[in-house]
N, C-alpha and C positions, 0 to 999 in steps of 0.2 A: 508731494504730500501737503495738504492744505493746513493753514494755521489753525483752523478750528479743530481739525482732526488731531493735530499735535497737542492742543490744549486738552482735548478729551482723553487722549492717551495718558497724559501726565496726571489727570485726576483719577484715572482708573488704577486699582491696585494690581491688576494683571498686566500692567504696562510691559514689564520685562518679558513675559512670555509672548505677548503680541509682537514686541520688537524683534524677538528671536525669529518668529515666523516671518515677519517682514524682511529680515535680513536674509533668511533662507530663500525667499522669493526673489529678492534682488540678485542674490548670487546665482540663482538658476537662470535669470535673464542675462547675467554677465557672461555665462558660459555658453549661452545659446543666442548670440546677438542677431543671427539671421532670422530669428523668429519674431523680431520686433514688428509691431504693427506699422503698416505703411500709411503715410500721411499725405493724401492727395490734396491738391489745391481746390479752392472753390472758385471756379473760373467765372469772372465777370467780363472777360474780353476787353471791350473798350477800344479806343482808337489805336491805330498801328503806330508802333515805335520805329522810327526810321534810324537805322544804324549807319553812321557816317564814318566810324572808326576814330573819331576824335572828340565827341561831345556827349557820350552816353553818361547819364546822371544816375545817382543811386535811386532816385525816385522812379526813373524810367526802368531801371533794372528790377526793382520790386514790382512794378506793374507787370512786367513780363513774367517774372518768376512766380509771384503769388496770385496775380489776378488773371493770368493767362492772356495778356495782351499780345496780339500778333506782331511780327517784325518784318521789316523789309530792308534791303540794302539801298542806300542812296545811289543815284546814278554814278556819282564820282567814286564812291567806295567800290561799286561793282567794276568800274573801269580800272581802278587801281589794282584790284585783284586780277583782272584779266591781263593787264600789262605785266604783272609779276609772273604770272603763269607763262605768258609768251616768252618772256626773257629767260625763264628757266629752260624751256625747250630749246631756245636758241643757244644757250650756254652749252648744252650737250652737243649740238650740231658743230659748234666751234671747238669742241674738245676741251672746254673748261672743266676741270674736275669739280664736281658738286657733291658735297657730303649728303648721304642719304638719298641719292638719286642715281647718277651714273657711277657713283662709288658707294660702298657699303656704309654701315653705321657702326658706332662703337669701336670695337677692336677690329672690325672689318673695313675701317675707313679708307684703307689704301687698296681694297679689292675692287677691281673694275666689274661693274654689273653689265654694262653694254657700251658700245661706242657708236657715234654717228647720230643720225636723225631719229628722235624718239618715235616719230610718226611713220617711219619706214615699217612695212608690214611685219617683218620678223621682230623688230624691237617693240612695236605696238602690242603684238600678241604676248610677248614676254612680259612687258610691264603690266598689262592687264591681269595676267595670271599671278604675277608676284604680288600686286596690290590686292587683288581679291583674296588670295590666300592669307595675306597679313590681316586684312579686315576680318575675315572669318575666324582666324585663329584666336583672336582676342575674345570671342564669345565663348571659348572653351578653356581659357587659360587661367581662370581664377575661381575660387570658391570661398565661402565664408560670409562674413557680415556684408550687408548691402546698405547703401544709402537709403534711408526710409522716408526721406523728405522730398516730395516732388518739386517743391519750390527750389531746393538747393540744386537739383539736377538741371532744372530749367535755367537757373542763374549761370551754371557752368556753360551751358549751350549758348546762352545769350552773349556772355562775355567772349566766348570763342568765335561766335559768328561776327562779332564786332571787330575783334583783333585779327581774325583770319583774313580780313579784307586787305591786310598788308602782306599776306603770304602768297606763295605760288600754288594756290589750290586750284584744281580744275573747276570750271563753272558748275558742273553737276554736283560736286561736293559742296560748293558754296551754297547752292540752292537747296540741297538736301538738309543741311543744318537748319536753314530757315523753315523748311517744310515740317520737320519734326516738331519744332516749336509751334508752328501755326496750326497743325493738326492735332496737337497735344499727344504726340507719340513720345513717351518719356522712357528712355532706356533704363534698364536695371544696371546700376554701376556699383563697383566694389567700394565699400567704406574705406578700406585700407589698401595700400599698394603704392601710395605716393611717398617718395623720399623727401617730399617737401620742396622739391625743385624739379621742374619738368614732370608734370603729372601724367606720365606716359600711360601707365597701367590703368589708371582710372578713366582717362578720356578715351582710351582705346575701346572701352566697352560701348561708348556712343557709336564708334565706327562699326562695331559688330551689329548693332541694331540697324544701321544704314543698309547693310547687305543682307538683312533678314536672319541674322544669327543670334542665338541666345534668347533672352526674354525681354519684354518691354511692357509698359503700361499704356493702354489706350483709353483716354478719358478716365484714368484712375483704376481701370480693370487690368489685371495682369494676364498676360498671354504670351505665346511665342511671338518673337519679333516679326517674323514673316506674316503672321496673322494680323498684327497691329498695323503693318504697312498696308496690307490688303484692305483692311477696314477704312483706313485713311485715304484710300485711293492712290497710294504711292507705289511706284515700282522700285525694287531694290537697286541700290547704287552700283554702278560699275566704276570703281575707282581707277585712276590712271596716274601716270607720271610719278609725283612724289606726294600723293594724297595722304598716305598714312603719316608722313612727317608733318605735312601741312596741318593736319587735324590735331595730332596728339602732342607735338612738341610745344608745350604751353604750360603755364602755371594757372590755367583757368579755374581749376578745382580749388587751389589755395586762395586765389583772389576772390572767388565766389563765397567761400567760407568767411573770409575776412570782411567782405562787403556786407553780408548778412549780419555779422557781429557788429559792424560799425553802425548799421541802421538801428539795431536794437539797443546798442549802447547809447545812442543819442536820446532815445526815449527814456532810458534809465536815468540819464543825467538830467533830463527835463523833470522827471519825478523827484530826483534828489533835490533840485532847487525848490520845488513845491514843498517837499517834506521839511526842509530846513526852515522855510518861512513859518510853517505850522509849528515846528518844535520851538522856535523862538517865542511864539505867542503862547504856547503851552507852558514854557518855563518862565514867562514874564521877564524876558531877557532885556539886556541893554543892547541897543542898536549901534552904539558908537563904533564897533569894528567895521561896520558897513558904510559908514558915512564918507562923504566925498573928501574931506580933508585927510582922513586916515588913508584912503585909497590913493590920493595924489602923492603921498609920501613914498609910495612903493608902486611905481607905474608899470606893473606887469599887465599887459592888455587883457588877457583872459581872466585874471584874478579881479581886475577892476570891473570887467563886464559882469562877472557872476555876482559880485557884491551889489552892483547897481540893480541887477535883475531881482535879487532877493529883497533888496530894500524897496523896490517898486511893488513887489507883492505884498509888502507891509503897509502900503499907503492906506490910510483910514483905520489902521489898527490902534488899539489902546496903548501900544508900546510907544507911540509918539506923545502920549500924555505923561505928565509927571506922576510918579508913584513913589511915596516915601519908603515903601517896603521893597522896592526893586533893588537888587544888589548891584554894586558898581561894576562887577566883572563876573562873567559866566565861566563855567568850566571850559577848559581849552577845546574840548570836542565841539562845543557850540561856537566859541570865538573863532576857531580856526577852520570851521567847516567850509566856509566860502572859499578859503584858500585851497583846501584839498579839492573841492569841487571845481574851482576855476582851473586848477592844475590838471584835473582829469579832462576838462573841456579842451585844454590846450593839447594834451596827448591825443584826444579824439580828433581834433582838427588836423593834426599832422598825419595821423593814420588815414583819415578820410581823403586827404589830398593825394596820398600815395596810392590808395586804392583806386581813386579816380584816374590817376596817371596809368596804373597797371591795366585798367579796363579799356584804355584808349590808346594803347601803343603796342608795339610788337615785342614779344618775348621769345621769338622763334629762332631756331637754328636749322639751316643757315639763313642769313638775312639776304633777301633779294631786293636790291635797291635800284629801281629803274631811274634813268636820267642822270645818275652820278657819273662824272667824267674824271679822267686822270688829273686834270688841272684843278679840281675842286679842293684838294688838300695835298700837302707836300708828299705824304707817304704813298698816295695812290698811283703816282707815276713811277715808283720804284719797280725793278724787275719782279720782286716777290709779289707785289700787289697786282701788277699787270697780268700775272698768271690767272687771276680771277676776273679779269675784265671781259665783258661781253660787248663786242663791237656792233652787232646788229646786222641785219640783212633784210632782203625782201620778205623772208619767211616770218619775221616778227615785226613787220612794219617799220624796220630800221630803228627799233628801240635799242638803247644801249644802257649799260650799267654794270653793277658788280653783284656777284653771289658769294657771300663771305661767311665762313664758319665763325662761330662766336659762342659766348656763354651768357646770352641775354636772358636765359631761363633761370639764372641764379636769382632767387627771390628777394634779395636785399636791395634797398633797406626795408621792404615790406615786413619781412620776418622779424627784424629788430623792433619795428614800431608796433607790431601786434603784441609783442612781449611788453613793450613800454606802456601800452594801453592797459594791459592786465595789471601791471604793477601800479599804475596810477589809480585804477579802480580799487585795488586792495588798500592803498593808502587813504582813499576816501572812505572805504567801508569800515575801517577801524574807527573813524570818527562817528559814523552812523551808529555803529554798535555801542560805542561808549556813551553816546547821547542817550540811548535807551536806558543804560544803567544809572545815569545821573538823575533821571526822574525819580529814582528810589531814594534820593538823598535830600533831606530837608535843608541841608546847608545851602543848596542851590534853589530848591523849589520854595523854600521858606515855610510853606504849609504842607501838611500831610493830607491825603485824600480823606482821612477820618475827621479832619478839622472842618471840612466843607461839605462832604457828601453824606447822604443818608446811608444806613447800613445796606439797603438794597442797591443803591447807586455804587457803593464801594465794591460790591460783588461783581458789578458790570465793568468796573474799571480794570484796564489791562494789567497794570502793575507787573509783578514778578513773573506772570505767566509767559511773557515774551522772552525773559532773560535766558532760559535754557535753550530755546530755539536759536536765538541770536548767537549765543556762544558756540553752538554746534555748527551753524552755517559759517561763521567767521573762521573756524578751524579749517574748513575746506578752502576758503579764500587764501589763507596763509600758505597752504601747500601749493596752490595754483599759481601764486605770484612769484614763486621761485623760478629764475630763468632756466631754460633748457640748456644743458651743457653742449657745446659744439661736438659734432660727430663726423667721423670720416671712416667709411668702410670701403675698401678698394675693390669694387665689383666690376663686372664686364671686363675681365682681363686687366684689372687695375686702371682702366681708362676713367671710370667714374669714381672718384675717390673722395668726394665731399657730399654730405647730405645736409639739409637745412631744417629738418623736423618741423616744417611749417604746419603740417597737419596737427601735430601735438600742440603747437603753440596756439593755433586757432581753436582747438578743443578747450584749452585752458581759458582762453579769452571768452569763448561762448559760455562755459560753465561759470566763470566769474560774473559775467553779465546776469546770468540766471540767479546766482546767489545774491547779487546786488539788488535785484528786483525783489527777492524774497525778504531781504533785510529792510528794504524801503517799505514793503507792505507792513512789516512789524512796526517800523518807525512811524509810519502814518497813523496806524491804529493807536499807538501810544500818544503821539502828538495831538491827535484829534480828541482823545479822551481827556487830555489835560486842557485843551481849549474849552471843552465842555465844563470842566471844573472851574476854569477862570471865569467863564460866563456866569456860572452859578454863584461863584464867590462875589461877583459884582455884576449884576444884570445890565448896568449902564455901559459896560465895556463894548467897544466895537472891534471888529476883526477885518483883516484883508478880505476883499470880496472873493478872490480865488480860493483862499483857505476855507472860507465858509461854505462855498459851493462844493468843494472837494470833500470836506468832512461830512457834509449832508449826504452826498451820494455814497460815500464809503459806509456811512452808518446804515444805509439801506441795502448793503451787500454784506451781510454778516457771515456768509458761508465760506467764501474764498476771496480774500483780499488780493492774493497773488494773481489770481485769474482776472480780477477787476483791473489791475494795473496792466496786465498783458493785453487785454482786449480794448482798453480805453485809451484814446489818443490824449496825451497830456495837453495838446494844443487847445483842448476844450476848456482848460483852466488858465492858460497863460498865453501871452503874446510871444511868438517866436522871434523876438528882436535880437537874441544873442547870436 
């Protein structure tokens, strides 16, 4: 809902009846989530992103997800995947027990599926049937809400294509994942079904599309998956070996959601720094809290960086001039805002680094480690570990290594840091909200709008009209920043007895970022109004160049400031030196 619409509703005496109607509409959407509109990307393609498995950036991920950039595996990544696949087949030949391949999964982990060479005719036919049945089954095994954002689904596939280069996937599976991205065949996947660790049920829907099962989108148009493959000129996949495990045993869904939130949170924090500079000029504030001697006394890197950045945005502002009417100390929400914002930047940097690590490493079970030898670590030569050692033969080019069961899909510390980012934004948002209210207090502003503006100008001044909306939004933030209590439901015959709730945690982060952007839109409106007042109060006053440009552009966008922030790159107004 836009700010202008909120204002209109508050001015209208029938607001309550309209609000009731709006609530009814929202409730109807809540009980029918699968009816939500699908959001296709606007593909601009661009140059190919080469996936190496170790240096995929957030910018590259967004190019793939949102702009439709094609992908390819680097030669080294393709070879690494081939080697892991060959080692997996050799493990079965040597009688090494491999979870989710020649042994079952979950409570079937000690059940033998086959013995001997996977490529022997009988074993090959069995594995092809097992794998195809599993891929097909996932197209029929869920119902309900679907992911309505093509960019998110593409991000999941891009992350999995990058990390799957470490796994024992068959070459056709590896290629099909790239083909779906490059031909813009986007599977329909469930919104829910992940326990927050090992996004099996969600990613399995991608596998269903690969074999022509279920529904998919082709260039944004929904159709049967088999038809989408036909239009793209792709043959349905014949999965083999342990392809279902290689594809779905991953946290790619959770990581993709976190990555998109990280990218949007960076933009929100950029806007927050711009908004603070504008508010300081609107309040006729003291800049002493930002000064280098003050910052040197408390050398927190991100706090110091944020203070320096905001101070730089004030270069050329009248705040550097002496003013006998300027108060010695602002309200805490203004004095401490750079501290809250610097702290949010710090939480963002930690989460960003963790997301990048997750995008460029293996979270798969089992781990197939080519080239590792018994002498590489003390435990590897023990009888227990030698049980999982693959010695190699002519059949696998004499590769050797280990295939080891693990819990690398457990999404910590990522899940913790998603929550930490949400909490850091909430602690920043309280300062943003309180700044809005302080502009109503002449103890801090010294002057009232009525003292400076004409009656017509007062009517255009934001004033109390933002207060209700800000209070409403911040109530949402308060609820979202509460940590999610740990959960353990003993499912799959009690084998899987922990859950991480990463989906819920990323939802809360995403919603908090959206609320932050809405609060900042209100804050920028108020701050720019007060900058205008200060200029009318004294036409000789100067302002920071970025602040002047932003307020001018914002003034030309009266209908929806939230949309303006969402579609405008803050780099247009500031230098990304932080």
